[in-house]
Every structure is written in structure tokens, then in C-alpha cells.
MARDO-312957 format. One line per 4 residues: number of its first residue (from 1); their letters; for each residue y, x, z of C-alpha. Coordinates in pm, 1 decimal, padded with zeros to 6 digits. Each point is the difference from the previous one (the first is absolute). Layout:
NUM) A) Y/X/Z; ...
END
This chain:
1) MTAP) 05167.9/06284.7/-03484.4; -00018.5/-00371.9/00086.1; 00364.0/-00071.2/00098.0; 00338.7/00103.5/-00137.7
5) PGSP) 00109.5/00349.6/00105.0; 00194.2/-00010.8/00322.0; -00177.7/-00311.3/00128.5; -00131.1/00057.6/00355.1
9) GALI) -00375.0/00041.1/-00015.9; -00005.5/00104.0/-00366.4; -00232.6/00289.3/-00088.1; 00142.4/00262.9/-00236.7
13) DARY) -00226.7/00228.9/-00200.4; -00300.4/-00143.7/00187.1; 00104.6/00218.1/00293.4; 00341.8/-00067.2/00154.5
17) RIGP) 00058.6/-00316.1/00203.2; 00363.4/-00120.2/-00004.4; 00157.5/-00075.3/00338.8; 00342.4/-00117.0/00116.6
21) VLAR) 00326.4/00114.2/-00160.2; 00160.1/00303.4/00165.2; 00305.1/00035.0/-00225.8; 00151.3/-00128.9/-00323.8
25) GGMS) 00220.1/00165.0/-00261.5; 00123.9/-00048.8/-00352.4; -00281.8/00212.0/-00142.7; -00293.5/-00077.5/00227.4
29) TVHR) -00144.9/-00175.2/00300.3; -00177.7/00199.4/00271.9; -00296.1/-00155.4/00180.5; -00214.2/00106.8/00288.7
33) GLDT) -00349.5/00028.4/-00142.6; -00357.1/00106.6/00068.6; -00212.0/00244.4/-00198.6; -00328.2/-00190.5/00026.7
37) RLDR) -00201.5/00295.5/-00124.6; 00121.2/00244.3/00266.6; 00097.1/-00267.2/00256.4; 00346.2/00144.4/00057.7
41) PVAI) 00345.3/-00162.9/00005.7; 00228.9/00088.1/-00290.2; 00336.6/-00094.8/-00144.0; -00019.7/-00163.7/-00345.5
45) KIMD) 00310.6/00004.8/-00221.6; -00027.2/-00263.9/-00275.8; 00245.9/00055.5/-00282.7; 00210.9/-00275.3/-00156.1
49) PRLA) -00193.8/-00143.9/-00300.9; 00311.2/00050.6/-00214.6; -00040.4/00375.4/00043.7; -00374.5/-00014.6/-00061.0
53) ADPT) 00069.2/-00167.7/-00334.7; 00156.7/00324.8/-00123.3; -00288.0/00220.4/-00129.9; 00218.9/00312.0/00018.7
57) FRAR) 00074.6/-00068.0/00363.9; -00371.3/-00063.4/00066.7; -00099.2/00333.8/-00147.1; 00277.4/00184.0/00183.6
61) FERE) -00079.2/-00184.4/00324.9; -00363.1/00110.7/-00013.9; 00093.7/00361.6/-00073.5; 00257.3/00009.8/00280.3
65) ARSA) -00247.3/-00159.2/00242.7; -00254.8/00270.8/-00079.7; 00267.3/00265.6/00050.2; 00106.0/-00152.5/00331.9
69) ARID) -00364.1/-00000.8/00113.1; 00002.1/00379.8/-00038.1; 00260.8/00033.1/00276.0; -00223.8/00069.4/00296.3
73) HPHV) 00250.8/00043.3/00281.9; 00029.6/-00149.4/00350.8; 00361.5/-00102.3/-00067.8; -00069.1/-00187.0/-00325.3
77) VAVH) -00153.5/-00348.9/-00017.2; -00344.1/00052.6/-00153.4; -00082.3/-00183.4/-00324.9; -00364.3/-00108.7/00006.1
81) DQGR) -00042.7/-00195.9/-00323.4; 00176.4/-00182.3/-00284.9; -00105.9/-00245.2/-00260.2; 00068.6/-00321.9/-00183.0
85) CTPP) -00134.3/-00354.3/00017.4; 00058.2/-00333.5/-00172.2; -00030.3/-00335.5/00176.1; -00157.0/-00293.5/-00191.9
89) GGEP) 00265.0/-00114.7/-00245.7; 00258.4/00239.5/00144.1; 00182.2/00315.2/-00104.8; -00137.9/00353.2/00050.2
93) TLFL) 00101.6/00150.7/00331.8; 00007.3/00360.2/00123.9; -00079.0/00096.1/00356.9; 00017.3/00312.3/00215.0
97) VMEL) -00212.8/00058.2/00312.4; 00163.9/00222.6/00259.1; -00038.0/00120.8/00353.8; 00106.5/-00265.6/00252.8
101) VEGG) 00263.8/00136.3/00238.6; 00025.8/-00208.1/00316.7; 00367.3/00005.4/00092.0; 00320.2/-00051.8/-00196.8
105) TLRD) 00256.1/00170.1/-00220.5; 00279.2/00239.3/00082.0; 00235.2/-00278.6/-00109.7; -00132.2/-00216.5/00287.6
109) VLRR) 00090.6/00275.7/00247.8; 00347.4/00057.8/-00150.0; 00069.0/-00373.8/-00003.8; -00089.5/-00027.4/00368.8
113) QGAL) 00125.5/00333.1/00133.5; 00268.7/00129.3/-00236.6; 00062.3/00376.0/00002.6; -00298.5/00195.1/00135.9
117) GVPA) 00176.8/00315.3/00120.2; -00069.7/00360.1/-00095.6; -00344.0/00056.8/00168.1; -00151.8/-00325.4/-00133.3
121) TFAV) 00144.9/00070.7/-00346.6; -00192.1/00329.6/-00008.2; -00314.6/-00178.1/00129.7; 00010.1/-00246.7/-00293.2
125) LEPV) 00139.0/00217.3/-00280.8; -00242.6/00294.0/00041.2; -00318.5/-00204.1/-00072.9; 00178.0/-00186.6/-00283.2
129) LAGL) 00088.3/00332.1/-00165.8; -00352.3/00132.4/00063.3; -00147.0/-00295.6/-00191.1; 00251.6/00036.8/-00284.0
133) AQAH) -00068.8/00375.0/-00013.4; -00370.7/-00063.0/-00062.6; 00088.4/-00238.6/-00285.8; 00244.3/00251.1/-00151.1
137) RLGM) -00269.1/00270.5/00009.8; -00218.9/-00235.3/-00205.9; 00279.0/-00060.2/-00252.6; 00089.7/-00351.3/00121.0
141) VHRD) 00346.7/-00143.2/00068.8; 00042.0/-00305.0/00223.9; 00333.7/-00124.8/-00146.1; 00051.1/-00261.4/00273.4
145) VKPE) 00021.9/00169.9/00342.1; 00152.1/-00245.8/00248.4; -00068.9/-00142.6/00348.8; -00202.1/-00290.6/-00145.0
149) NVLL) -00245.9/00253.3/-00146.2; -00047.5/00191.1/00326.9; -00269.8/-00162.0/00215.4; -00016.5/00065.7/00374.3
153) GRDG) -00335.2/-00056.5/00168.4; -00033.2/-00117.5/00356.5; -00198.3/00320.3/00060.9; 00311.2/00209.3/-00078.1
157) SVKV) -00094.4/00077.4/-00361.2; 00257.1/00022.8/-00281.7; -00111.6/-00071.2/-00357.3; 00181.4/-00019.8/-00334.4
161) ADFG) -00106.2/-00295.6/-00217.6; 00018.5/-00112.9/-00363.9; -00036.0/00324.3/-00194.5; 00002.6/-00054.7/-00372.9
165) LVTA) 00096.1/-00368.5/-00018.5; 00363.1/00056.8/-00098.3; -00117.3/00271.3/-00239.9; -00243.9/-00244.2/-00160.4
169) AAEA) 00276.1/-00256.4/-00052.0; 00257.0/00253.6/-00115.1; -00226.7/00160.0/-00260.7; -00190.4/-00302.0/-00128.1
173) GVSH) 00257.4/-00240.5/-00137.1; 00093.7/-00198.4/00310.8; 00325.6/00191.3/-00026.5; 00148.3/00157.5/-00309.9
177) AGMI) 00283.2/00223.4/-00102.1; 00250.9/-00268.5/00102.6; -00136.2/-00049.1/00353.2; 00056.0/00173.9/00333.6
181) LGTM) -00314.1/-00034.2/00212.0; -00015.8/00071.4/00371.3; 00162.3/-00071.6/00335.5; 00371.7/00053.4/-00042.6
185) AYLS) 00075.1/00113.8/00355.3; -00234.7/00301.5/-00045.1; 00023.0/00065.3/-00374.8; 00094.5/00351.6/-00113.4
189) PEQV) 00291.2/00041.8/-00243.6; -00230.9/00116.5/-00279.8; -00216.9/-00310.9/00036.0; 00310.8/-00218.6/-00028.5
193) ATGQ) 00142.7/00193.0/-00296.1; -00312.9/00077.1/-00206.6; -00303.3/-00154.6/00168.9; -00159.0/00345.3/00030.1
197) ADPR) -00160.1/00104.9/00328.9; -00170.0/00312.0/00136.0; -00083.6/00127.3/00354.0; 00369.8/00065.0/00063.6
201) SDVY) 00062.7/-00374.3/-00045.5; -00238.1/-00065.3/00290.6; 00186.2/00268.7/00197.8; 00326.6/-00189.4/-00059.1
205) AAGV) -00154.6/-00327.9/00121.9; -00145.3/00178.2/00304.7; 00346.0/00140.3/00074.9; 00146.6/-00352.7/-00014.2
209) LCYE) -00284.5/-00114.8/00224.5; 00088.4/00278.2/00247.7; 00363.5/-00117.3/-00002.7; -00113.6/-00356.9/00076.8
213) LLTG) -00229.1/00108.7/00283.2; 00289.9/00186.7/00160.8; 00267.8/-00267.8/-00049.8; -00189.2/-00329.7/-00020.3
217) APPY) 00115.1/-00089.0/-00354.2; -00014.5/00155.5/-00349.8; 00314.1/00184.4/-00114.6; 00089.5/-00255.8/-00268.5
221) TGDN) -00008.4/-00377.7/00007.7; 00185.6/-00253.5/-00212.3; 00024.9/-00354.7/-00124.9; -00232.2/00077.1/-00291.4
225) ALSV) -00251.0/00263.5/-00105.6; 00226.7/00138.6/-00272.3; 00269.3/00095.2/00250.1; -00257.6/00193.7/00201.7
229) AYRH) -00121.5/00177.4/-00314.3; 00359.9/00104.7/-00079.8; 00033.5/00158.2/00343.1; -00312.3/00213.1/-00050.6
233) VNDD) 00129.7/00127.8/-00334.5; 00361.8/00062.4/00099.7; 00006.4/00072.0/00376.2; -00150.0/00261.7/00230.1
237) VPPP) -00203.5/-00137.4/00289.1; 00221.6/00030.6/00311.9; -00119.5/00207.3/00297.5; -00206.1/-00203.5/00251.6
241) SAVA) 00213.5/00140.4/00283.6; 00292.1/-00210.3/-00127.6; -00189.8/-00297.7/00145.7; -00250.1/00154.7/00245.8
245) TDVP) 00188.1/00253.8/00211.1; -00320.5/00155.1/00140.3; -00101.7/00143.2/-00340.1; 00040.9/00382.1/-00003.4
249) PELD) 00186.5/00169.3/-00289.1; -00320.5/00172.7/-00120.6; -00168.7/-00337.6/-00054.3; 00313.8/-00129.0/-00175.3
253) DLVR) -00027.6/00294.3/-00240.1; -00369.2/-00066.0/-00072.3; 00072.2/-00366.7/-00080.3; 00292.6/00107.4/-00220.5
257) RATS) -00219.2/00236.9/-00204.3; -00292.1/-00244.5/-00024.4; 00234.1/-00272.2/-00134.4; 00201.0/00220.1/-00233.9
261) RDPA) 00085.0/-00175.3/-00327.0; -00106.8/00320.7/-00178.8; -00385.1/00013.2/00014.0; 00007.3/00380.5/-00024.6
265) RRPA) 00173.4/00022.7/00339.8; -00266.8/-00200.3/00182.2; -00323.9/00141.2/00148.2; -00242.2/00037.6/-00291.8
269) DATA) -00250.2/-00252.8/00135.9; -00121.0/-00161.8/00322.0; -00182.2/00319.2/00103.6; 00327.5/00195.7/-00004.8
273) FLAE) 00185.2/-00283.5/00176.4; -00268.2/-00015.2/00271.4; 00009.7/00378.6/00051.2; 00377.8/-00012.8/00053.8
277) LVRL) -00034.2/-00294.3/00237.6; -00265.0/00179.6/00209.5; 00211.2/00316.4/00017.9; 00299.5/-00209.9/00104.5
281) REWL) -00203.6/-00170.0/00276.4; -00095.2/00339.8/00139.4; 00356.5/00131.8/-00028.9; 00149.5/-00305.1/00177.0
285) AVPH) -00292.4/-00025.2/00247.9; -00037.2/-00371.0/-00079.4; -00260.2/-00145.7/00239.1; -00314.2/-00167.3/-00133.0
289) VPVP) 00002.1/-00374.4/00069.7; -00243.6/-00278.2/-00098.0; 00053.1/-00193.5/-00320.8; 00182.2/-00330.5/00075.8
293) APPP) -00248.5/-00285.4/00030.5; 00042.9/-00290.7/-00244.3; 00070.8/-00342.5/00151.8; -00274.8/-00263.8/-00025.3
297) PPVE) 00092.5/-00244.2/-00280.3; 00064.5/-00360.8/00109.1; -00283.7/-00228.1/-00109.9; 00229.4/-00233.0/-00189.0
301) EQDT) 00147.6/00291.0/-00201.6; -00314.3/00186.7/-00097.2; -00024.9/-00163.4/-00343.0; 00363.6/00058.3/-00091.8
305) VPAE) 00041.8/00371.9/00069.5; 00136.6/00173.6/-00314.4; -00268.1/00211.7/-00164.1; 00041.7/00313.5/-00203.4
309) GFAL) 00033.8/-00116.5/-00358.9; 00228.4/-00075.7/-00291.0; 00243.6/-00284.8/-00048.9; -00009.6/-00037.2/-00378.5
313) EGPA) 00264.1/-00176.4/-00207.9; -00218.0/-00311.3/-00021.9; -00086.6/-00082.8/00365.8; 00266.2/-00184.2/00192.6
317) EPAG) -00028.1/00226.9/00302.2; 00302.2/00171.5/00156.0; 00000.5/00375.4/-00020.5; 00268.1/00164.4/00209.1
321) PRGT) 00089.0/00368.8/00015.9; -00311.0/00063.1/00214.0; -00248.8/-00177.9/-00227.3; -00184.9/00165.4/-00289.9
325) RALS) 00136.5/-00160.5/-00312.7; 00059.3/00033.9/-00371.8; 00375.1/00009.4/-00075.0; 00120.4/-00042.9/-00359.1
329) RAEW) 00202.8/00291.6/-00129.7; 00191.1/-00260.6/-00203.3; 00193.7/-00060.7/00322.0; 00113.8/00363.5/-00007.0
333) PDDP) 00341.0/00038.1/-00176.8; 00031.7/00239.6/-00293.6; 00260.6/00201.7/00191.1; -00112.5/-00004.7/00362.4
337) PTQV) 00275.1/00083.3/00248.3; -00003.9/00345.9/00144.3; 00149.4/-00122.2/00326.5; -00075.5/-00310.2/00201.6
341) DRGR) 00214.7/-00215.3/00221.0; 00011.5/00165.0/00339.8; 00096.6/-00317.2/00184.9; -00209.0/-00026.2/00318.1
345) TGRH) -00210.9/-00313.3/00037.4; -00191.1/00102.1/00312.4; -00037.4/00265.5/00259.4; -00172.7/00231.8/-00248.6
349) GTAS) 00279.5/-00015.9/-00260.9; -00200.7/-00194.7/-00258.8; 00181.5/-00016.0/-00336.1; 00011.2/-00309.4/-00217.9
353) VPHP) -00021.7/00049.8/-00380.0; 00113.6/-00283.1/-00233.1; -00222.8/-00132.9/-00279.8; 00081.2/00128.7/-00348.8
357) GALP) 00231.1/-00218.9/-00208.0; -00106.3/-00220.5/-00292.2; -00100.0/00179.2/-00321.9; 00155.8/-00069.2/-00343.7
361) DHRI) -00188.3/-00240.7/-00229.8; -00101.5/00266.2/-00253.2; -00154.0/00214.1/00274.6; -00186.8/-00300.1/00139.7
365) ARRR) -00142.4/-00078.7/-00346.2; -00100.6/00362.4/-00055.2; -00171.5/00013.4/00339.9; -00181.1/-00330.1/-00069.9
369) GRRV) -00126.8/00137.5/-00333.5; -00133.8/00310.7/00171.3; -00183.9/-00213.8/00251.6; -00162.4/-00215.4/-00269.6
373) FALW) -00112.4/00310.2/-00188.4; -00134.8/00157.0/00320.8; -00185.2/-00322.6/00082.4; -00180.0/00001.0/-00337.2
377) IVLL) -00096.2/00364.8/00048.2; -00136.2/-00076.4/00345.7; -00200.6/-00298.5/-00131.6; -00155.8/00210.3/-00275.6
381) LLLG) -00086.1/00276.4/00246.2; -00154.7/-00248.0/00241.7; -00210.6/-00152.6/-00276.7; -00124.9/00343.2/-00099.6
385) LVVG) -00078.1/00087.3/00359.1; -00190.2/-00325.5/00056.1; -00211.6/00051.1/-00312.9; -00059.4/00367.8/00078.3
389) GAAW) -00073.0/-00066.7/00367.3; -00249.8/-00274.6/-00083.6; -00178.8/00225.0/-00248.7; -00009.7/00284.0/00251.5
393) WLGS) -00133.9/-00221.3/00277.1; -00267.1/-00162.8/-00214.6; -00101.7/00343.9/-00126.8; 00010.6/00293.3/00240.0
397) GRWT) 00247.8/-00125.1/00256.2; -00257.0/-00179.0/00217.5; -00209.7/00313.2/00036.7; 00037.6/00308.1/00210.0
401) SMPA) -00207.0/00311.1/00068.9; -00169.0/00092.5/00325.4; 00170.2/00322.5/00121.0; -00196.0/00299.6/00130.2
405) VVGL) 00046.7/-00016.5/00378.8; -00315.0/00165.8/00138.8; 00102.3/00293.3/00218.6; 00357.0/-00124.5/00051.3
409) DRTA) 00131.5/-00100.1/00339.3; 00005.0/-00372.2/00069.2; 00376.7/-00049.4/-00040.3; 00016.1/00177.5/-00336.7
413) AEQL) -00299.7/-00198.4/-00128.0; 00157.7/-00331.4/00100.1; 00326.2/00095.4/-00172.5; -00184.7/00078.1/-00324.2
417) LTRA) -00184.3/-00333.9/00017.2; 00331.3/-00180.3/00054.9; 00149.0/00164.5/-00308.7; -00309.6/-00104.3/-00196.5
421) DLAW) 00048.3/-00365.6/00112.5; -00333.3/-00006.7/00183.1; -00091.1/-00154.6/00335.3; -00224.6/00187.4/00239.8
425) TVTE) -00206.7/-00027.5/00313.3; -00097.4/00295.2/00218.2; -00332.1/00077.0/00166.7; -00033.0/00296.8/00235.0
429) QHHD) -00309.4/00221.5/00025.0; -00093.8/00330.4/00157.4; -00046.1/00280.5/-00250.3; -00125.5/00356.0/00047.4
433) DVAA) 00191.9/00161.3/-00285.8; 00318.9/-00210.5/-00037.4; 00286.2/00048.0/00247.0; 00119.8/-00290.6/00207.3
437) DRVA) 00241.5/-00249.6/-00166.9; -00093.1/00109.5/-00352.4; -00165.2/-00218.3/-00264.0; -00371.0/00074.7/-00024.1
441) AVDP) -00096.3/-00260.2/-00261.4; 00150.3/-00285.2/-00203.5; -00136.6/-00306.1/-00177.1; 00045.4/-00046.0/-00294.5
445) APDS) -00011.9/00354.1/-00135.8; 00314.8/00189.4/-00109.1; 00134.6/-00075.0/-00350.6; -00164.0/-00345.0/-00000.6
449) RLLR) 00197.0/-00260.2/-00199.2; 00099.6/-00284.3/00232.2; 00211.1/-00312.8/-00004.4; 00323.0/00038.9/00195.3
453) GSAV) -00046.4/-00126.1/00356.1; -00373.7/00079.4/00003.2; -00157.7/00087.5/00334.3; -00096.5/00361.0/00072.6
457) TLTV) -00201.4/00130.6/00294.9; 00102.1/00333.0/00154.4; -00244.9/00181.8/00225.1; 00206.5/00217.9/00233.2
461) STGR) -00164.7/00279.6/00198.7; 00037.4/00015.1/00377.1; -00139.4/00354.7/00000.0; -00313.6/00110.7/00181.5
465) PVVP) -00118.9/-00211.1/00293.2; 00072.4/00136.0/00346.4; -00213.5/-00020.3/00311.8; 00121.4/-00303.8/00197.6
469) AIAE) 00091.3/00017.8/00368.0; -00301.6/-00145.3/00183.1; 00069.6/-00093.9/00359.3; -00199.5/00174.4/00275.1
473) GSTV) -00273.5/-00230.2/00124.0; -00038.9/-00192.0/-00329.4; -00347.9/-00117.6/-00089.3; -00183.1/00179.6/-00278.2
477) EAAQ) 00003.4/-00317.7/-00209.2; 00375.9/-00042.8/00030.2; 00059.1/00367.3/-00087.2; -00225.3/-00028.0/-00305.1
481) QQLQ) 00197.8/-00302.5/-00120.9; 00326.8/00193.9/00029.2; -00142.6/00290.5/-00197.4; -00138.3/-00233.7/-00264.8
485) AAQL) 00342.3/-00165.8/-00036.9; 00146.7/00347.5/-00056.4; -00265.3/00066.9/-00271.2; -00175.2/00259.0/00218.3
489) TSAT) -00358.2/00018.4/00131.6; -00112.8/00048.5/00358.3; -00262.2/00235.4/00140.4; -00146.5/00040.0/00348.5
493) SGSA) -00213.1/00280.1/00139.8; -00182.8/00062.6/00322.9; 00176.5/00330.9/00028.2; 00336.4/-00170.7/-00053.9
497) AEYS) 00011.8/-00138.6/00353.3; 00192.0/00113.9/00303.6; 00021.5/-00091.1/00367.5; 00302.5/-00203.6/00102.9
501) ATVP) 00113.6/-00130.2/00335.1; 00213.9/-00275.2/-00161.6; -00183.5/-00120.2/-00313.9; -00321.6/-00201.1/00049.6
505) QGAV) -00323.0/00140.7/-00133.6; -00060.2/-00085.9/-00368.4; 00368.4/-00076.0/-00075.5; 00213.3/00206.1/-00241.0
509) LRTD) 00169.4/00294.4/00168.6; 00176.4/00150.6/-00307.8; -00042.7/00072.7/-00372.6; -00074.5/00324.2/-00179.9
513) PPAG) 00224.6/00074.2/-00192.5; 00281.5/-00150.8/00208.7; 00218.9/-00298.9/-00095.4; 00251.2/00058.1/-00281.6
517) TPLP) -00215.3/00249.8/-00191.1; -00008.7/-00077.6/-00377.2; -00347.5/-00011.1/-00153.4; -00147.4/-00079.9/-00341.4
521) IGGA) -00096.8/-00361.4/-00061.1; -00334.7/-00058.4/00175.9; 00041.5/00311.2/00215.4; -00211.0/00014.1/00318.1
525) VTLV) 00152.6/-00028.9/00345.5; -00216.0/00083.7/00302.7; 00029.2/-00234.3/00296.2; -00026.3/00202.8/00320.8
529) LSKG) -00154.6/-00229.4/00264.3; 00023.9/00011.3/00377.7; -00305.8/00097.0/00209.8; 00161.7/-00150.2/00307.1
533) VQPP) 00058.1/00179.1/00329.1; -00178.9/00334.4/00022.7; -00277.5/-00001.5/00272.4; 00000.7/00262.1/00279.5
537) QEVD) -00159.6/00336.2/-00093.1; -00258.2/00203.9/00196.5; 00131.4/00337.5/00123.1; -00160.9/00289.7/00189.6
541) VPLV) 00147.3/00086.9/00339.9; 00111.2/00368.1/-00001.3; -00052.2/00243.3/00288.0; 00319.9/00024.3/00202.6
545) IGDR) -00141.3/00126.7/00338.3; 00201.6/00302.5/00107.7; 00301.3/-00094.4/-00218.0; 00338.0/-00068.1/00144.6
549) LDEA) 00065.0/-00376.4/00037.0; 00277.4/-00013.4/-00263.7; -00213.3/00183.3/-00258.7; -00305.7/-00219.1/00075.5
553) RQRL) 00203.5/-00318.4/-00029.0; 00138.5/00101.7/-00342.6; -00345.4/00086.8/-00137.4; -00146.1/-00333.6/00110.1
557) ERRG) 00292.2/-00210.6/-00121.1; -00010.9/00165.7/-00342.7; -00351.2/-00146.8/-00033.7; 00123.4/-00347.4/00092.0
561) LDVD) -00122.5/00007.2/00360.7; 00180.7/-00110.5/00312.5; 00016.9/00221.8/00311.3; -00034.5/-00093.4/00369.8
565) VERS) 00061.7/00270.1/00263.9; -00163.9/00030.4/00343.2; 00117.0/00268.8/00240.7; -00242.5/00181.6/00235.4
569) FPFD) 00277.1/00105.1/00244.9; 00237.0/-00224.9/00188.8; 00296.9/00196.0/-00124.5; 00133.8/00056.0/-00350.9
573) RDNP) 00000.4/00321.4/-00197.4; 00195.5/00074.6/-00314.9; -00222.9/-00035.7/-00305.6; -00333.6/00038.6/00182.4
577) RVLN) -00325.2/00096.5/-00166.9; -00279.1/-00244.7/-00093.4; -00291.2/00019.8/00239.3; -00216.2/-00272.9/-00157.6
581) QDPG) 00004.3/-00260.4/-00282.9; -00172.0/-00337.9/-00043.3; -00154.6/-00066.1/-00253.3; -00110.4/00353.3/-00041.3
585) PGTS) 00056.5/00226.4/-00299.0; -00190.7/-00087.4/-00321.2; -00031.2/-00367.8/00090.5; 00078.9/-00245.9/-00288.4
589) VQEG) 00246.3/-00275.6/00094.6; 00227.0/-00245.6/-00190.9; 00362.1/00071.5/-00068.6; 00215.4/-00122.6/00285.6
593) STIT) -00262.2/00073.0/00267.5; 00121.5/00146.1/00332.0; -00102.6/00349.6/00111.5; 00031.4/00063.5/00375.1
597) LTVF) 00110.3/00353.2/00090.0; -00040.8/00144.7/00349.1; 00256.5/00273.7/00072.1; 00061.3/00246.2/00283.1
END
């Protein structure tokens, strides 16, 4: 790249053009960007260089990004790519390329609208749980479910963002055994107490999110993050109906079980939570309503919208109960209170918890000694990781293997290439023996040893060509061009011509076989041409003398002849007989000629 990461116009990885800032956070900055290779808009999350300096975090970040890319679900923000780059004279930087969602966050809607009501809560929560359920099936835990991480598109879509980023920080040394990492307003009791998280932790956060959608505010707020954490550990989430009177008791009960302090009492994962929510919608006959539309961000505020991220101990950025943050467990007293002050500070009954008192000198010295020892251990581990990582990268780390993708469907092939850190382009071709949308060929060959990021060409089959729809009256030349474009050949024959009253002579009347018929590549299609309007035919006049008039008329009209009647008597008779005919019997005349019958 030719400019520092995050500079507008900078090119990352020789592919992604950096655009304006969409959001900022303590861990990252999100830009609008452009994938110059595929010419599509993307969102580019550039991590704080202080995080990128941690080799353990880098390795975990890359693994989590690959895992997040496996989540192929309409309600999860797609992860397209990840990588690292170093500006001239600068620090290494990590970046993540994601699907760009045109719209806003659920927080924007709550800030503008407040409580959404029961129908809109179902409309938002169901797709959120569907996205989380897909991640849980793949063995992933989000750890930071909150309104800021729920994106609402202007097309009505709902997508969960930022899978794996909190996990990467929590498991790679950004936090440690003395840190609480997450967003306090949505943090499960087990995450506060032990730092451990599983799918039931996401269920707890989703239950808190449901409470906020119904009431307009999370169940616990406070003057500091620690007071909010205490409430999660020591209090049961109150029923939403205590604030929103339109909430039915059955929904109160579901929120109560989802936010139980005992993980075993919650739904096992997002799939179970979603199933209960759907059954409850049917039982209560909750109507389906559109997802609330996000407000358009003011131009002057677009660069200051809080992004999903981490407020670490170093950055001087405020992190309230709703912001993802790392909270030192040193602030947690040795004997945490089992009850909290119930004094009301707002309409939701928010409790205020005092800071722990000062510690004795000997305990402060002992804690300081532990920190110094832990710091030396961390430094030694980091040194080992740097040396080992450099050796790995200079040896086998830069290389990857071309996976075997021939015969797979296009989506599966692209997922395998993503996991192998390869870029790809797709060409489409007709193929007689390979079904449509499956890979027919690949370059380079499977098992080839390639540098990470190398370009791969996939040839995807579009199946056998089909006979195109050729308009009636097309010229032969135009029809032949259409067939050639469809990889078919044309044929004409003197016998393949028919009369037509509407198509000019020599123009295409139809094809044989008809349009839509699949054929092998190069298969022949006969162009049936028009012979124009059919000329009149010669017919022999039959003998009708002596026949009744009605019978004579029918016989003549069946041969395409007109009939004129002359009567030999001045009065009429019913169905008289034919006395004479002109022209006479056996005479050859053209179709449409008139035969005069004299009757008596």
C-alpha cells in the first residue's frame, strides 16, 4: 500500500480501496471501501495498531475471521476477507473486509424510537436468533450480542455483526484472568464471574436485548460498569411488563428463562430460543410487521458514530455500560455483596453500587508483585511467539495448497478457497457432462503449492446450451447469430419450409426443436422458414345436378368453391333440386371460384 492504513484513497492488499469513515471504536475504525478486483462496495474494519502488535491476537484474529467467514446466513454480516498490512515506517495493521449493509444499527432505532412494541420485537429478534443459531451450529459463540452489533438494512434486512472479535481478544492476551471483557449491560453472570462463555451466554444477551426492545432500555444501568456487572450476578432480570404494560405474561416468562442466572435453566442455544419464540408468536397470534427502518445519519455525525470494538485500558475513550470494554477484576472486591442497594434512581429502578473500599498495604504490595511476575511471563511468551511466528512465516506459513474443488458446487468451492487464503475469479462455460453451477475445471491444478493470496481461476458449468427463443419473422442471419451465441449450429432445408399468412417468405417461422430444449454443445437446430402465403389450388367441379340444393352447396363449399343460386320458377320451393350447374362437372377451376346452380 502507498498510504497509511485508514487514509482515504489508500489501497490495502493491492485490492481494497479505503473510503470515508463510517464508524470509530476503541478497537477499530470502519471505512466504506471498494473491492477493486470485483468492483463491489465493502465495509473495511481496520484494527487498532496496538492490537496488531500482539502476535497472539493476530493469530487468533485470523482464525476467528476464517471461522466467521464460514457462517453463510442471510442474517449474519458476511466476512469476505482478512489480512494484514504495514505502512512505510509504520506499525503492522490488521484488517477485515465485510459485507456493506446500507442502513444503520438497532441502537439508532432504539435511540430515536424507544420501545418497539411486541410485534416489532418479534420482527427483529427472530432474524437475530436465526443468525446466532447458525453460528452455534458451527461451534461459534458471539460473546457480545447488543443493539450496536445488529445492523438494519434499508431493504428490511437484519444482520448480526462482529462474530469472533471479542473471542479473539478474550483468548489472545488482550484480556487475562484479571479482566472482564464485554458490554456490561448485556453480559451474562458467568462471563462476569469467570470469563467463560458458551451458546447460553449469547442466549442471555439476546434475552436482555428482548427486554430492551420491549421497554426501550436495558434492565440494568448505573454510574459505572462495575455496578451493572453486580446487578447481573446478584439480581434476576425484572419482567418487561413491569415497564411495558402491553407485554403478555407468556413473553415475560420467556424473557425470565432466557435471562436466568443459572445457565442450565436457559434455552440450550439460539436454535432452542428461536423455536420457543416462534411457537409463542403462533400461540399469541402476533401479527407480522416490517422491521423498523433505521434513521439516516446526519452528515456531520457520520464520522463519530460509535463502532463495535473494545475500549482497552490504554485508550482514553469512555466506555459506558453499553460499550464493549475490558474491565479489571482488580476492581471487584474479595467479598462481593450478595445484595445491592435497591434505591431507585430512575423509572426502571436502577440500583447504584458503591466502589470497593481501599485495600490494606500488604494486600496492595502482594497484588503489585503478582502483576510484575505476570508481566514478565507475558513478555517471555510474546518473545517466543514472535520468534516462532517469524520462523513459521518465513518457512511454511506463506504457502498454502490448492484444494480439490472440481465437481463441487460454486458456493462450496469458494468457501474452500477462502479457507486456503486464495483469491479467485470465475468464468462460466457450457458443459455437456457437468451440471449447472458446478466447477468443471480449475487453474492451477488441485494440490498445487501456492503463495497465500494467489489468484485461482474457476471454470463453472452453466450446463448444456438450450435452444434460444428466436422471434417469428427474424432473418436467417440474425437467427444464426443467436444460435452461435448459444454454442449451437443452424441448419436449413428445402423441406423445412411452411406456408404462412403472417411471416414473409424466407423469414424464420420457428425452430426444430423448439426454444428451451437443451442440446449438446454444437447441436444442430433446424430453422423452419416461411414460404409466404399459399397460392390458390386447382380443384375439379363435382357433379351436383339432381342433388338437393343444401347437399349440393355443402359438396361445393367443402372443395373451397362459392355457390350462386338461380331459380327457374318465380316462386320459392323448400330445398329445390339442381337443374343445371355452370361450370359443368369435371371442369378444373381455382379455389374460391363461383359455381352457379339453377334450381327448380
